[in-house]
VOBA-1610 file (N, C-alpha, C; in pm, whole numbers, padded with zeros to 5 digits, always signed):
BEGIN
Met+22366+19577+08716Met+22339+19444+08663Met+22191+19411+08683Ala+22129+19349+08582Ala+21987+19317+08590Ala+21962+19208+08690Ser+21847+19213+08756Ser+21810+19109+08850Ser+21769+18985+08775Ser+21764+18870+08847Ser+21727+18745+08783Ser+21584+18749+08732Val+21500+18833+08796Val+21361+18841+08755Val+21347+18913+08621Ser+21427+19017+08601Ser+21411+19099+08482Ser+21517+19076+08375Ser+21612+18987+08400Ser+21721+18968+08306Ser+21671+18919+08170Leu+21723+18979+08065Leu+21689+18940+07929Leu+21810+18880+07858Ala+21903+18827+07934Ala+22026+18772+07878Ala+21994+18666+07773Gly+22061+18677+07658Gly+22045+18579+07552Gly+21926+18603+07461Arg+21847+18704+07489Arg+21729+18730+07408Arg+21755+18842+07307Val+21689+18831+07195Val+21706+18928+07086Val+21581+19016+07078Ala+21603+19147+07078Ala+21492+19243+07074Ala+21506+19336+06955Ile+21399+19351+06880Ile+21390+19454+06777Ile+21314+19572+06836Val+21372+19691+06825Val+21305+19812+06872Val+21293+19907+06754Thr+21173+19923+06701Thr+21156+20013+06587Thr+21153+20158+06635Gly+21192+20247+06546Gly+21194+20389+06582Gly+21283+20419+06699Ser+21398+20353+06705Ser+21483+20364+06825Ser+21606+20452+06807Ser+21603+20540+06706Ser+21717+20631+06688Ser+21709+20752+06780Arg+21591+20775+06840Arg+21574+20891+06928Arg+21456+20869+07022Gly+21439+20961+07115Gly+21321+20965+07200Gly+21298+20841+07284Ile+21171+20803+07294Ile+21133+20689+07377Ile+21195+20560+07325Gly+21195+20542+07193Gly+21253+20421+07135Gly+21399+20404+07171Arg+21473+20514+07168Arg+21615+20511+07205Arg+21631+20466+07349Ala+21553+20523+07439Ala+21562+20487+07581Ala+21527+20340+07602Ile+21429+20291+07528Ile+21390+20150+07541Ile+21503+20060+07494Ala+21564+20091+07381Ala+21673+20009+07330Ala+21788+20001+07430Ile+21824+20115+07487Ile+21934+20119+07585Ile+21897+20040+07710His+21774+20055+07757His+21731+19986+07879His+21726+19835+07859Leu+21674+19789+07747Leu+21669+19645+07722Leu+21810+19586+07712Ala+21902+19664+07656Ala+22041+19619+07650Ala+22099+19609+07790Glu+22066+19704+07877Glu+22112+19699+08016Glu+22059+19576+08088Leu+21942+19528+08045Leu+21884+19407+08104Leu+21941+19280+08042Gly+22030+19296+07944Gly+22099+19180+07888Gly+22059+19141+07748Ala+21963+19210+07689Ala+21916+19173+07555Ala+22013+19220+07447Lys+22011+19149+07335Lys+22080+19193+07214Lys+21979+19274+07133Ile+22023+19386+07080Ile+21930+19485+07027Ile+21948+19511+06878Val+21836+19513+06806Val+21835+19562+06669Val+21771+19700+06671Ile+21850+19800+06639Ile+21803+19938+06637Ile+21751+19969+06497Asn+21624+19999+06488Asn+21563+20027+06358Asn+21540+20177+06342Tyr+21561+20224+06219Tyr+21535+20365+06189Tyr+21487+20375+06044Thr+21434+20492+06009Thr+21391+20516+05871Thr+21473+20626+05806Thr+21500+20734+05878Thr+21571+20848+05819Thr+21693+20893+05899Arg+21701+20862+06025Arg+21805+20919+06112Arg+21919+20818+06134Ser+21999+20798+06032Ser+22105+20697+06040Ser+22214+20735+06140Thr+22251+20862+06145Thr+22356+20905+06236Thr+22317+20882+06381Glu+22193+20919+06414Glu+22145+20899+06551Glu+22136+20751+06586Ala+22092+20669+06490Ala+22083+20525+06514Ala+22220+20465+06541Asp+22318+20508+06463Asp+22456+20461+06485Asp+22507+20502+06623Gln+22470+20621+06666Gln+22513+20669+06798Gln+22453+20585+06910Val+22327+20544+06895Val+22263+20458+06995Val+22335+20324+07003Ala+22364+20266+06887Ala+22436+20139+06884Ala+22574+20151+06947Ala+22642+20261+06916Ala+22776+20282+06971Ala+22771+20294+07123Glu+22670+20364+07175Glu+22656+20379+07320Glu+22631+20244+07387Ile+22544+20164+07328Ile+22514+20033+07385Ile+22636+19942+07381Asn+22702+19938+07267Asn+22818+19850+07253Asn+22934+19893+07341Ser+22949+20024+07358Ser+23055+20075+07446Ser+23029+20036+07591Ser+22903+20042+07631Ser+22867+20008+07769Ser+22880+19859+07797Ala+22877+19779+07692Ala+22882+19633+07709Ala+23022+19584+07745Gly+23122+19668+07723Gly+23259+19627+07754Gly+23313+19533+07647Thr+23403+19446+07687Thr+23466+19353+07594Thr+23377+19231+07573Val+23323+19219+07453Val+23237+19105+07418Val+23282+19052+07282Pro+23255+18924+07253Pro+23299+18864+07127Pro+23245+18935+07003Gln+23122+18985+07013Gln+23062+19057+06901Gln+22970+19165+06954Pro+22936+19265+06872Pro+22848+19372+06918Pro+22714+19317+06967Ile+22658+19381+07069Ile+22527+19339+07117Ile+22416+19428+07061Ala+22455+19528+06982Ala+22356+19615+06917Ala+22396+19637+06772Val+22301+19619+06682Val+22323+19644+06540Val+22214+19739+06491Val+22239+19799+06376Val+22147+19898+06320Val+22093+19847+06188Phe+21963+19868+06165Phe+21904+19823+06038Phe+21798+19922+05993Leu+21810+19965+05867Leu+21715+20057+05805Leu+21594+19980+05755Ala+21474+20022+05795Ala+21352+19959+05745Ala+21234+20051+05765Asp+21151+20061+05663Asp+21024+20133+05672Asp+20919+20033+05719Ile+20867+20051+05840Ile+20778+19950+05896Ile+20643+19944+05825Ser+20614+20038+05738Ser+20487+20035+05665Ser+20496+19951+05538Glu+20614+19896+05509Glu+20635+19814+05390Glu+20658+19669+05429Pro+20572+19576+05384Pro+20583+19435+05424Pro+20719+19373+05399Ser+20776+19398+05281Ser+20905+19336+05249Ser+21016+19386+05340Gln+21007+19512+05382Gln+21111+19566+05469Gln+21097+19516+05613Ile+20975+19490+05657Ile+20955+19429+05789Ile+21014+19288+05789Lys+20988+19212+05684Lys+21045+19078+05674Lys+21197+19084+05676Ser+21254+19178+05602Ser+21400+19193+05599Ser+21455+19231+05735Leu+21379+19310+05810Leu+21421+19351+05945Leu+21435+19229+06036Phe+21336+19141+06034Phe+21343+19020+06116Phe+21452+18926+06066Asp+21466+18915+05935Asp+21573+18831+05879Asp+21710+18880+05925Ala+21728+19012+05922Ala+21856+19071+05962Ala+21884+19046+06109Ala+21781+19054+06193Ala+21798+19029+06336Ala+21841+18886+06362Glu+21776+18792+06295Glu+21809+18651+06313Glu+21950+18620+06264Lys+21988+18682+06153Lys+22121+18660+06098Lys+22229+18723+06185Ala+22204+18843+06234Ala+22305+18915+06313Ala+22341+18841+06441Phe+22242+18779+06504Phe+22266+18717+06634Phe+22250+18565+06632Asn+22229+18509+06510Asn+22214+18364+06496Asn+22113+18310+06596Ser+21999+18376+06601Ser+21897+18343+06701Ser+21762+18392+06653Pro+21654+18326+06695Pro+21522+18383+06667Pro+21502+18512+06746Val+21409+18593+06702Val+21373+18715+06774Val+21279+18678+06888His+21305+18733+07006His+21223+18704+07123His+21131+18820+07162Ile+21171+18942+07125Ile+21098+19062+07169Ile+21084+19159+07053Leu+20963+19207+07031Leu+20942+19318+06938Leu+20883+19435+07015Val+20947+19550+07004Val+20891+19674+07059Val+20872+19770+06942Asn+20748+19804+06912Asn+20722+19898+06804Asn+20704+20038+06862Ser+20808+20118+06848Ser+20807+20255+06900Ser+20797+20358+06789Ala+20802+20313+06664Ala+20797+20407+06552Ala+20660+20471+06542Gly+20658+20600+06518Gly+20530+20669+06504Gly+20550+20813+06460Ile+20447+20870+06400Ile+20454+21009+06352Ile+20325+21082+06387Leu+20332+21215+06388Leu+20213+21298+06402Leu+20234+21426+06322Asn+20129+21506+06314Asn+20136+21635+06246Asn+20156+21744+06351Pro+20273+21808+06357Pro+20300+21909+06460Pro+20219+22037+06444Asn+20142+22047+06335Asn+20053+22162+06319Asn+19920+22141+06391Tyr+19894+22018+06432Tyr+19774+21982+06507Tyr+19646+22036+06445Pro+19617+21998+06319Pro+19496+22047+06253Pro+19370+21981+06308Thr+19259+22051+06300Thr+19131+21990+06335Thr+19099+21883+06231Ile+19003+21799+06261Ile+18964+21696+06165Ile+18917+21759+06035Ala+18840+21867+06044Ala+18789+21935+05924Ala+18901+21990+05838Asn+19014+22023+05899Asn+19126+22082+05825Asn+19241+21985+05801Thr+19220+21857+05828Thr+19324+21757+05804Thr+19316+21707+05660Pro+19419+21730+05579Pro+19418+21679+05442Pro+19412+21527+05441Ile+19344+21472+05342Ile+19334+21326+05331Ile+19472+21264+05322Glu+19561+21331+05250Glu+19697+21278+05234Glu+19769+21268+05369Glu+19743+21365+05456Glu+19806+21365+05588Glu+19747+21254+05675Phe+19616+21236+05667Phe+19550+21127+05739Phe+19611+20993+05696Asp+19624+20974+05565Asp+19680+20849+05512Asp+19825+20830+05556Arg+19902+20938+05558Arg+20043+20930+05597Arg+20056+20883+05742Ile+19974+20938+05831Ile+19980+20901+05972Ile+19936+20757+05993Phe+19828+20718+05927Phe+19779+20581+05943Phe+19874+20479+05879Lys+19944+20520+05774Lys+20037+20428+05709Lys+20147+20384+05804Val+20201+20478+05878Val+20309+20446+05972Val+20254+20390+06102Asn+20163+20463+06164Asn+20119+20428+06299Asn+20033+20302+06304Thr+19942+20286+06209Thr+19848+20174+06214Thr+19890+20060+06122Arg+19911+20089+05995Arg+19957+19985+05902Arg+20092+19930+05949Gly+20182+20019+05990Gly+20313+19974+06037Gly+20302+19883+06158Ser+20215+19919+06252Ser+20194+19835+06370Ser+20136+19700+06332Phe+20041+19701+06239Phe+19981+19576+06190Phe+20087+19484+06131Leu+20172+19539+06046Leu+20275+19458+05982Leu+20376+19405+06084Cys+20410+19488+06182Cys+20501+19443+06288Cys+20439+19328+06367Cys+20313+19343+06404Cys+20244+19237+06479Cys+20232+19110+06397Lys+20198+19124+06272Lys+20180+19010+06182Lys+20308+18928+06171Glu+20420+18996+06148Glu+20548+18925+06133Glu+20597+18872+06266Ala+20582+18952+06372Ala+20628+18909+06504Ala+20553+18786+06551Ala+20423+18781+06528Ala+20343+18666+06571Ala+20396+18537+06508Lys+20435+18544+06382Lys+20489+18426+06313Lys+20628+18390+06364Arg+20714+18490+06374Arg+20853+18464+06412Arg+20865+18419+06557Leu+20793+18485+06647Leu+20802+18450+06789Leu+20744+18312+06815Lys+20639+18276+06743Lys+20582+18141+06756Lys+20685+18037+06714Arg+20755+18065+06605Arg+20859+17974+06556Arg+20972+17962+06657Gly+20999+18072+06730Gly+21108+18072+06827Gly+21069+18020+06964Gly+20943+17986+06983Gly+20901+17928+07110Gly+20838+18023+07208Gly+20807+18145+07163Gly+20742+18241+07253Gly+20814+18373+07257Gly+20755+18470+07327Gly+20819+18600+07337Gly+20723+18710+07373Arg+20761+18833+07341Arg+20687+18951+07381Arg+20664+19045+07261Ile+20543+19092+07248Ile+20510+19193+07149Ile+20458+19315+07226Ile+20526+19427+07212Ile+20493+19548+07288Ile+20485+19665+07192Leu+20373+19733+07192Leu+20354+19847+07103Leu+20326+19973+07184Leu+20385+20084+07140Leu+20358+20212+07205Leu+20238+20278+07140Thr+20142+20317+07222Thr+20027+20391+07171Thr+20029+20530+07234Ser+19921+20574+07295Ser+19920+20708+07353Ser+19803+20725+07448Ser+19825+20803+07552Ser+19716+20836+07645Ser+19611+20925+07580Leu+19642+20977+07461Leu+19546+21060+07389Leu+19422+20981+07347Thr+19433+20848+07343Thr+19317+20767+07307Thr+19207+20778+07413Glu+19244+20825+07532Glu+19144+20851+07636Glu+19123+21001+07658Ala+19230+21079+07637Ala+19219+21225+07659Ala+19135+21293+07552Leu+19145+21243+07427Leu+19063+21295+07316Leu+19074+21447+07302Ile+19197+21492+07272Ile+19226+21634+07263Ile+19206+21686+07121Pro+19134+21796+07102Pro+19116+21855+06969Pro+19250+21884+06902Gly+19255+21863+06771Gly+19379+21884+06697Gly+19463+21759+06685Gln+19419+21651+06749Gln+19493+21525+06748Gln+19409+21412+06688Gly+19312+21447+06604Gly+19216+21349+06555Gly+19278+21231+06482Ala+19358+21257+06379Ala+19416+21149+06300Ala+19513+21066+06383Tyr+19599+21134+06458Tyr+19697+21063+06540Tyr+19629+20976+06644Thr+19531+21032+06715Thr+19461+20958+06820Thr+19389+20837+06762Ala+19322+20856+06650Ala+19251+20745+06586Ala+19348+20635+06543Ser+19464+20674+06493Ser+19562+20574+06449Ser+19612+20490+06565Lys+19626+20551+06682Lys+19673+20479+06801Lys+19560+20396+06864Ala+19438+20447+06859Ala+19324+20372+06912Ala+19305+20243+06833Ala+19326+20249+06704Ala+19315+20130+06620Ala+19419+20026+06661Val+19538+20072+06694Val+19644+19981+06738Val+19606+19913+06869Glu+19550+19989+06962Glu+19511+19931+07090Glu+19406+19821+07071Ala+19308+19845+06986Ala+19206+19744+06959Ala+19269+19620+06896Met+19360+19642+06803Met+19425+19531+06734Met+19507+19445+06829Val+19579+19508+06921Val+19664+19434+07014Val+19580+19353+07112Lys+19467+19406+07154Lys+19379+19330+07243Lys+19331+19201+07175Ile+19300+19211+07047Ile+19258+19092+06972Ile+19376+18998+06951Leu+19492+19054+06917Leu+19612+18973+06896Leu+19645+18890+07020Ala+19634+18951+07137Ala+19665+18880+07261Ala+19577+18756+07277Lys+19451+18768+07238Lys+19360+18653+07246Lys+19397+18547+07142Glu+19437+18592+07025Glu+19474+18498+06919Glu+19601+18421+06950Leu+19687+18478+07035Leu+19815+18415+07069Leu+19807+18332+07196Lys+19689+18316+07250Lys+19670+18240+07374Lys+19729+18099+07361Gly+19807+18061+07461Gly+19864+17928+07465Gly+19995+17911+07390Leu+20045+18019+07329Leu+20168+18010+07250Leu+20290+18065+07323Gly+20271+18112+07446Gly+20383+18168+07520Gly+20423+18306+07473Ile+20332+18374+07405Ile+20359+18509+07354Ile+20260+18606+07417Thr+20309+18713+07475Thr+20222+18817+07527Thr+20220+18935+07430Ala+20109+19007+07427Ala+20097+19126+07344Ala+20036+19237+07429Asn+20105+19349+07439Asn+20059+19460+07522Asn+20090+19594+07457Cys+20013+19694+07495Cys+20042+19832+07458Cys+20090+19908+07581Val+20182+19998+07560Val+20221+20096+07661Val+20172+20231+07611Ser+20094+20299+07691Ser+20028+20423+07647Ser+20082+20542+07725Pro+20193+20601+07682Pro+20253+20711+07758Pro+20168+20837+07757Gly+20178+20913+07864Gly+20126+21049+07866Gly+20230+21141+07804Pro+20226+21271+07831Pro+20323+21365+07775Pro+20465+21334+07824Val+20556+21310+07731Val+20695+21277+07763Val+20786+21378+07696Ala+20888+21421+07766Ala+20979+21525+07715Ala+21069+21469+07605Thr+21018+21473+07483Thr+21094+21429+07366Thr+21087+21536+07258Glu+21171+21523+07159Glu+21169+21616+07046Glu+21032+21615+06978Met+20975+21497+06965Met+20844+21484+06900Met+20735+21555+06980Phe+20743+21546+07113Phe+20643+21613+07197Phe+20652+21765+07184Phe+20773+21820+07191Phe+20789+21965+07189Phe+20760+22027+07053Asp+20773+21948+06945Asp+20758+21999+06810Asp+20619+22063+06790Gly+20618+22191+06756Gly+20494+22260+06726Gly+20420+22317+06846Lys+20471+22296+06967Lys+20404+22346+07087Lys+20472+22472+07139Ser+20392+22568+07180Ser+20447+22690+07240Ser+20486+22662+07384Glu+20566+22753+07441Glu+20605+22738+07581Glu+20482+22740+07671Glu+20385+22824+07636Glu+20262+22832+07716Glu+20187+22699+07715Thr+20179+22638+07597Thr+20110+22509+07585Thr+20177+22403+07670Val+20309+22399+07663Val+20384+22299+07740Val+20365+22322+07889Met+20371+22447+07932Met+20354+22476+08074Met+20214+22437+08123Asn+20114+22457+08039Asn+19978+22417+08075Asn+19968+22265+08092Ile+20037+22193+08006Ile+20037+22047+08016Ile+20105+22003+08145Ile+20216+22068+08178Ile+20287+22035+08301Ile+20199+22063+08423Glu+20129+22175+08421Glu+20043+22212+08534Glu+19931+22110+08556Arg+19886+22048+08447Arg+19778+21949+08458Arg+19828+21813+08504Ser+19960+21794+08501Ser+20017+21665+08540Ser+20006+21646+08691Pro+19965+21528+08738Pro+19956+21502+08882Pro+20089+21517+08954Phe+20199+21500+08878Phe+20331+21505+08940Phe+20404+21635+08909Gly+20338+21727+08840Gly+20397+21856+08812Gly+20519+21850+08723Arg+20524+21755+08635Arg+20637+21742+08542Arg+20596+21662+08420Leu+20676+21673+08316Leu+20660+21586+08201Leu+20720+21450+08233Gly+20671+21348+08166Gly+20733+21218+08179Gly+20872+21220+08117Glu+20954+21126+08155Glu+21087+21110+08098Glu+21091+20979+08020Thr+21178+20973+07922Thr+21185+20853+07839Thr+21218+20729+07921Lys+21296+20746+08027Lys+21331+20632+08111Lys+21210+20577+08185Asp+21109+20662+08210Asp+20986+20615+08274Asp+20921+20507+08188Ile+20913+20535+08059Ile+20848+20442+07967Ile+20935+20319+07944Ala+21066+20340+07935Ala+21157+20228+07913Ala+21149+20125+08024Ser+21132+20171+08147Ser+21126+20077+08260Ser+21000+19991+08253Val+20889+20049+08208Val+20765+19972+08192Val+20782+19867+08082Val+20840+19908+07971Val+20863+19815+07860Val+20957+19703+07904Gly+21061+19739+07978Gly+21154+19637+08027Gly+21085+19533+08113Phe+20993+19578+08197Phe+20919+19483+08280Phe+20831+19392+08196Leu+20758+19451+08101Leu+20670+19371+08016Leu+20749+19271+07931Ala+20873+19306+07897Ala+20956+19217+07816Ala+21016+19103+07897Ser+21014+19115+08028Ser+21080+19018+08115Ser+20990+18900+08147Asp+21048+18801+08216Asp+20969+18687+08263Asp+20864+18733+08363Gly+20896+18836+08441Gly+20800+18890+08535Gly+20677+18943+08466Gly+20694+19002+08347Gly+20582+19054+08271Gly+20488+18944+08226Phe+20544+18826+08200Phe+20461+18713+08155Phe+20376+18657+08268Lys+20427+18667+08390Lys+20358+18605+08504Lys+20232+18680+08545Leu+20223+18809+08507Leu+20103+18886+08538Leu+20001+18867+08426Gln+19878+18846+08462Gln+19775+18813+08364Gln+19709+18938+08306Phe+19784+19012+08223Phe+19721+19127+08160Phe+19761+19141+08014Ser+19795+19031+07949Ser+19827+19039+07807Ser+19708+19097+07731Gly+19735+19195+07648Gly+19630+19260+07573Gly+19573+19384+07638Asp+19615+19414+07761Asp+19560+19529+07833Asp+19649+19650+07813Thr+19588+19768+07801Thr+19665+19892+07793Thr+19663+19966+07925Arg+19564+19941+08008Arg+19549+20019+08130Arg+19660+19988+08230Ile+19704+19862+08235Ile+19805+19826+08334Ile+19934+19902+08310Ser+19966+19927+08183Ser+20089+20001+08154Ser+20079+20144+08205Asn+19960+20202+08200Asn+19942+20336+08255Asn+19962+20336+08406Ile+19911+20231+08471Ile+19927+20220+08616Ile+20074+20208+08652Leu+20145+20123+08580Leu+20288+20104+08608Leu+20365+20234+08585Gln+20326+20308+08483Gln+20393+20435+08456Gln+20371+20533+08571Cys+20250+20536+08623Cys+20220+20627+08735Cys+20302+20591+08858Ile+20316+20460+08883Ile+20396+20416+08997Ile+20540+20463+08981Asn+20592+20450+08859Asn+20730+20490+08835Asn+20745+20641+08844Asn+20648+20714+08790Asn+20655+20860+08794Asn+20649+20914+08936Ala+20581+20842+09023Ala+20563+20889+09160Ala+20695+20900+09235Lys+20799+20836+09182Lys+20929+20842+09247Lys+20989+20982+09237Thr+20942+21057+09136Thr+20997+21191+09116Thr+20883+21290+09105Thr+20871+21378+09202Thr+20762+21475+09199Thr+20812+21617+09180Lys+20941+21630+09166Lys+20999+21763+09148Lys+20959+21820+09012Lys+20910+21942+09010Lys+20868+22005+08886Lys+20990+22040+08802Gln+20980+22009+08669Gln+21090+22035+08579Gln+21063+22161+08497Asn+21170+22223+08452Asn+21156+22330+08354Asn+21103+22270+08225Trp+21018+22342+08153Trp+20952+22285+08036Trp+21049+22246+07926Lys+21166+22305+07925Lys+21262+22273+07819Lys+21349+22153+07853Ser+21343+22103+07974Ser+21432+21994+08012Ser+21395+21867+07942Ser+21493+21788+07911Ser+21471+21659+07848Ser+21571+21559+07899
//
């Protein structure tokens, strides 16, 4: 049971890209804290339904489901609007929390010189344009609802600056800059805006395109001798979404989320096999 400090009972959360990976873990964790969840997906309907089923099953006997599924492409303005409309209709409540976890990369990891323009545009359309549209709609809806939380996932690559990740890193760096400005624009409205910038996390997206040697090298460079786990990131997001997250004065900051992640990771220092997830 969630503590009184972190309880999200009665609040409605939209989690984009929550059919798998980090987004899935966030949706489940926020539900454990008491939130009602809108699981968003673009292509993986079966997985999204499975996440909703897991959440609703764990909730026990309730008058209505606490998790619903909605298809929406976050890079399309009309579909973002429909996503928020669906959330409000499903739970007869304004949206209180937006977590944008949707994102894509090129698993071939091309250099900037070898990145096709079409691929650059594809990555920015989802990662940057999609984040912009989510922030734009959330700022309006959360203000109307009396306040809330806007949380976007970016990446530690914005500081690591690894070759082969040019388009992806730039798309996430743009989001970080945008959220810092958004936080200032929302001052006094009871709305916080933050980025969570995960390091390497054991997800399908992380492993895609990487050799065993590459993964092992990444693990060896980790201070804790392991990859991050999706629950590590979910716990940080859960805190930022809570009342406790509002009381700390770091709206718009990305560094604090990295610090919180390190604190959480320090609980487990046992080295994992590279294939574990």
